[in-house]
N, C-alpha and C positions, 0 to 999 in steps of 0.2 A: 624620197629615193634620189640617189645621185648617180650620174653616169660613171661607170667604172673606167672609162677611157679619158674623158676630159674633166670630170668632176662637176659638171653643170647639174643644178637641181632639176629634177624631172617630176612629173606627176606620177602617181602610183599606177595609172593605166597606160603609161607611155610604152610603146613597143620599140621605138627607136629614139635615140637622142636627136633632138632637132638641130644641134650644132654639128656634131661629128658623124652622126648616122650609125653609131654603134648600137647593135641590138641589146635590149635590156634583159631579155629572157622571159618577159611577161607574154603569156599567150593571149592572143586577141579573143574577146568574147564573141561568140557567134551571134550574128545579127538575126533578128526575128525574120523568118522567111515566110512570105505570103505566097504559097504555091497556087492559090486560086482553086484548090480542091473543094468540092462541095461536101456537105455533111453526108454522113452515112444514111442511105435511104431505107434502111431496114424498117424503121418505124412507119414510114409512109407505105411501104409494101404491105406490112402487117395490117395497117388500117384499111387499105384497099381490099385485102383478102377477107378481113372481118366484115366489112360492109357487104361484100359479095356473098359471103356465107350467111349473113343475117338475112338479107333479102331473099335469097334462094331457099334458105332454111325455113323461113316463115311461109313462103309460097308452097314449096313442096311438102313441108310438114303439115300444112292445112289439107292438102290433097291426100297425103298419106293417112291423116286422121279421119278424113271424110270417106274415102273410097276403099279403105282397108289395104292390106299389103298385096302388092304385086311385085314380081321379081324385077321387072323393068323399072318400076318406080323406085325400088330400093337402090338399084344401080345409079339412077339419076340423082337421088338424094345423096348417096355416098360420094359421087364424084363432084357434084356441084355445091354441096353444103358442108358435109362432114370433113372432107379432106382439106378444103381451104380454111375451114374453121380451126382445125387442129394446127395447120401451118401458121395461121395468124396468132394463135396462142403461143406456139413455140417461138416465133419471131419476136413477139412482144416480150416474152420472158428474156430472150437473148438481148434485146435492146435495153431492158431494165438492168440486166446483169452487167452489161458493158458500160453503163452510165454515160450514154451519149448526150447530145444536146437536149435542152429542155423541151423543145418542140417535138423531137423524136420520142422522148420519154412520155409526153402527153399522148401522142399517137399510139404508143405501145399500150398504155393503160386503157385507152378507149378501145383498142382492138381486142384486148383480152376480155373486156367486159362484153362487147358486142358478140364476139365469137362464142363466149361462154353462154350468153343468153340463147343464141341460136342452137348451140349443141344441147343445152338443157331442154329447150322446147322439143327438139327432135327426139331426145331420150324419153321424155314424158309421153310424147305421141306414140313412140314405139312400144313403151310399156303398156299403155292403154290398149293398143291393138293386140299385143301379145297376150294380155290377160283375158281378152275376149269380151271386154266390157261394151264394145260397140257391136 
């Protein structure tokens, strides 16, 4: 490319002529900006909720399975195990859908599996109690 004012040869990326300062009409490429923003924490939050749901689900599910159904125990199980487990599964699916960082995707997969195991265990314990087998 040549300067349209002075005729000097320019590189193709030149924005201004180095001799006369005439603009070339080439738009500058945006520089890669490092904003310092951290990765999306949804996978980490999903993993925390899944671990919490798994631990409380196994503990309260065992009590539920052993001592039969009581209304207070059902509320405790619902608020401490089922709701965080469902939230962990939903957040994990959202992270997988958004295709975040590899670490967050791994956390999402682990959270879906852990919460799924806890919810399945609670479902089986509830079915056994409801069938009257105990």
